[in-house]
MINU-767283 format. One record per residue (C-alpha): y, x, z; residue in one letter. Coordinates in steps of 0.25 Angstrom, whole numbers, plus 5000, padded with zeros to 4 digits. Example, Ala and Ser with C-alpha at 12.3 -4.5 7.8 and 13.67 -1.06 7.14 Angstrom:
residues 2
  north  east    up  type
   4982  5049  5031     a
   4996  5055  5029     s
//
This chain:
residues 363
  north  east    up  type
   5590  5396  5402     m
   5597  5390  5415     k
   5603  5377  5411     i
   5611  5366  5416     l
   5613  5353  5410     l
   5623  5345  5414     l
   5624  5330  5415     g
   5614  5321  5410     e
   5612  5309  5400     f
   5600  5300  5399     s
   5592  5313  5403     a
   5595  5322  5392     l
   5598  5334  5401     h
   5584  5330  5407     k
   5575  5328  5395     n
   5584  5343  5391     l
   5582  5351  5404     k
   5567  5345  5404     e
   5565  5352  5390     g
   5572  5364  5395     l
   5563  5366  5407     v
   5552  5364  5397     a
   5558  5376  5390     l
   5559  5385  5403     g
   5573  5383  5405     h
   5579  5383  5419     d
   5589  5367  5417     v
   5597  5360  5428     t
   5603  5346  5427     i
   5615  5342  5433     a
   5620  5327  5431     s
   5622  5314  5437     d
   5610  5308  5432     g
   5617  5300  5421     d
   5619  5289  5431     g
   5610  5278  5432     w
   5599  5285  5423     k
   5595  5293  5436     g
   5593  5304  5427     i
   5589  5316  5437     k
   5594  5330  5436     g
   5594  5343  5445     d
   5609  5343  5450     v
   5614  5327  5452     f
   5630  5327  5450     l
   5631  5313  5452     g
   5630  5303  5466     s
   5623  5293  5470     s
   5635  5288  5477     k
   5644  5279  5471     s
   5659  5277  5473     g
   5668  5287  5479     v
   5656  5292  5487     l
   5648  5295  5473     g
   5661  5302  5469     k
   5661  5312  5480     i
   5646  5314  5479     d
   5646  5315  5466     k
   5659  5327  5468     a
   5650  5334  5480     i
   5639  5336  5470     n
   5647  5342  5459     l
   5654  5350  5470     i
   5638  5357  5474     k
   5633  5358  5460     v
   5645  5363  5450     i
   5644  5377  5457     p
   5630  5379  5453     v
   5634  5375  5437     f
   5634  5390  5433     k
   5626  5401  5427     d
   5619  5392  5418     y
   5614  5397  5405     d
   5617  5383  5400     v
   5626  5371  5406     v
   5625  5358  5395     q
   5634  5347  5399     f
   5629  5331  5396     m
   5643  5327  5393     a
   5658  5333  5395     p
   5661  5326  5408     v
   5649  5326  5419     l
   5658  5329  5431     f
   5670  5321  5438     p
   5682  5322  5426     n
   5694  5320  5435     v
   5703  5331  5439     l
   5697  5340  5429     g
   5684  5341  5437     i
   5674  5340  5426     n
   5681  5351  5417     r
   5681  5360  5430     f
   5666  5360  5431     i
   5663  5360  5416     v
   5672  5372  5415     k
   5665  5379  5426     n
   5652  5376  5421     i
   5656  5383  5408     i
   5661  5394  5414     k
   5649  5396  5423     k
   5637  5395  5414     n
   5633  5401  5402     k
   5634  5390  5391     k
   5637  5376  5391     v
   5634  5365  5382     f
   5639  5350  5380     l
   5628  5340  5377     v
   5635  5327  5367     a
   5627  5316  5372     a
   5632  5302  5379     g
   5645  5306  5384     a
   5652  5300  5373     t
   5664  5296  5384     p
   5668  5310  5388     q
   5665  5318  5374     n
   5678  5315  5364     s
   5670  5322  5352     v
   5659  5311  5353     i
   5668  5299  5357     a
   5677  5303  5343     d
   5667  5304  5333     f
   5659  5291  5341     c
   5674  5284  5340     e
   5677  5289  5326     k
   5666  5292  5317     q
   5652  5288  5323     f
   5645  5276  5313     k
   5643  5267  5326     y
   5657  5268  5331     p
   5653  5256  5341     q
   5646  5266  5349     w
   5660  5273  5354     y
   5667  5260  5355     q
   5656  5255  5365     e
   5657  5269  5372     i
   5672  5265  5373     k
   5670  5253  5380     k
   5661  5259  5390     v
   5672  5270  5392     n
   5686  5264  5389     p
   5692  5276  5392     t
   5684  5286  5385     m
   5687  5298  5392     w
   5684  5308  5380     s
   5694  5302  5372     q
   5706  5304  5383     t
   5714  5316  5379     e
   5707  5322  5393     k
   5694  5319  5388     g
   5698  5325  5374     r
   5702  5338  5380     k
   5690  5339  5390     y
   5681  5337  5378     n
   5688  5347  5369     r
   5687  5357  5380     w
   5673  5356  5386     m
   5670  5358  5369     l
   5676  5370  5370     d
   5671  5377  5381     n
   5656  5373  5379     i
   5645  5381  5370     h
   5641  5369  5362     g
   5639  5354  5361     l
   5625  5349  5359     i
   5623  5334  5354     p
   5613  5326  5356     i
   5615  5317  5343     m
   5623  5315  5332     y
   5633  5305  5338     e
   5635  5316  5349     y
   5636  5329  5338     a
   5643  5323  5326     q
   5657  5321  5332     g
   5656  5336  5336     y
   5653  5339  5321     r
   5665  5332  5316     d
   5674  5340  5325     i
   5667  5353  5321     g
   5664  5357  5336     y
   5659  5371  5334     k
   5650  5370  5347     k
   5643  5359  5343     l
   5628  5361  5344     c
   5614  5355  5336     p
   5612  5341  5341     t
   5600  5341  5350     i
   5593  5329  5352     p
   5590  5321  5365     i
   5579  5328  5374     p
   5567  5320  5377     m
   5556  5326  5386     n
   5545  5321  5377     i
   5534  5325  5387     d
   5540  5316  5398     k
   5539  5303  5391     i
   5526  5296  5390     h
   5525  5291  5376     y
   5517  5277  5372     q
   5513  5270  5361     d
   5524  5260  5357     n
   5514  5247  5358     v
   5520  5234  5357     v
   5514  5224  5368     q
   5517  5211  5368     n
   5532  5212  5363     k
   5540  5222  5357     l
   5549  5228  5368     v
   5562  5232  5364     i
   5572  5239  5374     f
   5586  5243  5374     h
   5592  5251  5384     g
   5606  5246  5391     l
   5614  5256  5393     n
   5628  5257  5389     n
   5627  5243  5382     e
   5637  5244  5372     g
   5637  5259  5368     v
   5623  5257  5364     k
   5624  5244  5357     g
   5617  5235  5366     t
   5623  5223  5363     p
   5619  5224  5349     l
   5605  5227  5353     i
   5605  5215  5363     r
   5608  5206  5353     k
   5597  5211  5343     a
   5587  5210  5354     m
   5591  5196  5359     a
   5588  5192  5343     r
   5576  5199  5342     l
   5570  5194  5356     q
   5576  5179  5351     e
   5568  5181  5338     n
   5555  5188  5343     y
   5555  5182  5357     p
   5539  5185  5358     d
   5539  5198  5350     d
   5549  5206  5357     v
   5554  5210  5370     e
   5568  5216  5370     c
   5575  5222  5383     v
   5588  5227  5386     i
   5589  5235  5400     d
   5594  5250  5404     g
   5602  5257  5414     k
   5588  5262  5420     m
   5585  5274  5426     p
   5578  5283  5415     l
   5564  5283  5420     e
   5566  5268  5421     t
   5571  5267  5408     y
   5558  5276  5402     l
   5548  5267  5410     t
   5554  5254  5405     f
   5554  5258  5390     i
   5538  5261  5389     r
   5536  5247  5387     r
   5547  5246  5376     v
   5544  5248  5361     n
   5558  5247  5355     v
   5569  5255  5361     v
   5584  5252  5356     i
   5593  5264  5359     d
   5606  5261  5355     q
   5614  5255  5344     v
   5627  5264  5342     y
   5620  5276  5338     s
   5613  5286  5327     v
   5605  5293  5336     s
   5595  5288  5348     v
   5600  5291  5363     g
   5593  5296  5375     v
   5585  5283  5378     n
   5581  5282  5363     g
   5572  5296  5364     v
   5566  5291  5376     y
   5561  5280  5369     s
   5557  5287  5357     l
   5551  5296  5366     a
   5542  5285  5373     m
   5538  5279  5358     g
   5547  5268  5357     k
   5554  5262  5345     a
   5569  5266  5346     v
   5581  5258  5339     v
   5593  5265  5337     g
   5597  5279  5331     g
   5590  5287  5322     g
   5600  5287  5311     e
   5603  5296  5300     a
   5613  5304  5308     e
   5602  5304  5319     f
   5592  5310  5310     l
   5602  5322  5304     k
   5606  5325  5318     e
   5591  5327  5322     y
   5587  5332  5310     g
   5577  5323  5308     v
   5574  5315  5296     t
   5568  5302  5303     s
   5566  5295  5316     s
   5558  5283  5322     p
   5574  5277  5327     l
   5576  5265  5323     i
   5590  5264  5319     a
   5600  5252  5322     i
   5614  5247  5317     q
   5625  5241  5328     p
   5621  5227  5323     s
   5611  5218  5330     v
   5607  5214  5317     d
   5601  5227  5314     d
   5596  5230  5328     i
   5588  5216  5327     y
   5582  5219  5313     h
   5578  5232  5318     k
   5572  5227  5331     l
   5565  5217  5324     e
   5558  5226  5313     n
   5553  5233  5325     l
   5546  5220  5330     l
   5540  5219  5317     k
   5535  5233  5317     r
   5530  5232  5331     q
   5516  5237  5326     d
   5522  5251  5322     e
   5528  5252  5337     m
   5519  5264  5341     i
   5520  5271  5327     d
   5536  5270  5329     i
   5535  5274  5345     g
   5527  5286  5340     r
   5537  5291  5329     a
   5548  5290  5341     s
   5539  5298  5350     r
   5537  5309  5338     h
   5553  5309  5336     f
   5556  5310  5351     a
   5546  5322  5353     e
   5551  5328  5339     a
   5567  5327  5341     v
   5569  5323  5357     h
   5557  5334  5364     d
   5565  5339  5376     y
   5559  5354  5374     k
   5563  5353  5360     k
   5576  5349  5362     v
   5579  5359  5374     a
   5575  5369  5364     q
   5587  5364  5355     q
   5596  5366  5367     y
   5592  5378  5371     l
   5595  5383  5356     d
   5610  5378  5357     v
   5612  5383  5370     w
   5606  5398  5367     q
   5615  5397  5354     a
   5627  5406  5352     d
   5638  5399  5358     n
   5652  5403  5365     k
   5659  5396  5375     v
   5675  5396  5374     l
   5678  5393  5390     l
//
């Protein structure tokens, strides 16, 4: 198959492409590199310049590449809005892509401010409403909740072949509204073959790390307080680190020396950084709740669930400190779970099964 993956989200499309290529398919990624993460694709949709020059440069890049986005067997969007969202430009481009390609899908992933259904679910139904509240602080205008945003989202959902969620948080809202083009939830793909596993050995201290990215949304203030208390109570036994906004390769190199990774607080699932950590054999804190297990059809996971409470986070970390002689076993369980659920070739085949199913477009 000839496949176009549009947009990027923490290397999800990068890992998916590698799985699809391994299965013999022709795949192109077009993206802006996911901002500061610097994740390289095949076609660059962004600009290295800033300000007005950057906007002009980005427009020129789009003019060059949009005409070649045609004749693909499958086009998959990472978000509802990937192109300039002024003067109807994004809708115009999306409409042309839908018309000039065989099938078009949308991944439900990290684009809550652009996705009305997910935003509504997070605000009104999700067990951790703090997630939506924190997203709202970062995006006070919340385009997906405006009338224009809602109208566009309805139009796109009507005219794509299907929507593929990556976890419970992105699937349940569509189930609630009875969206008939909702596809099975497909786990985050991870190229296991490229990620070096090593036993999770504790050296002089247990090293605990939390990646600094979307601080409020990830629950970082709660994590910071719990880590500070742990550091104060066990100064000779633990090293707590909060850092972030690193290029992907820098991030992966950094966490090699880490024993425990705290992913995020306001989630029942695990995000992309958490999956990287599982694959590397780390103890991963956050996610793995009952909804996550049911969504993926598994009975257990090595993930250590936490509640949005400083005390709960503290006690879960303290327990890991007391179990540091078990870190190698915990790390091996993490790797095995990543191999079983998130292996890039297994996940790529799940996407192929969905794309090749009998679905019809309305446009």
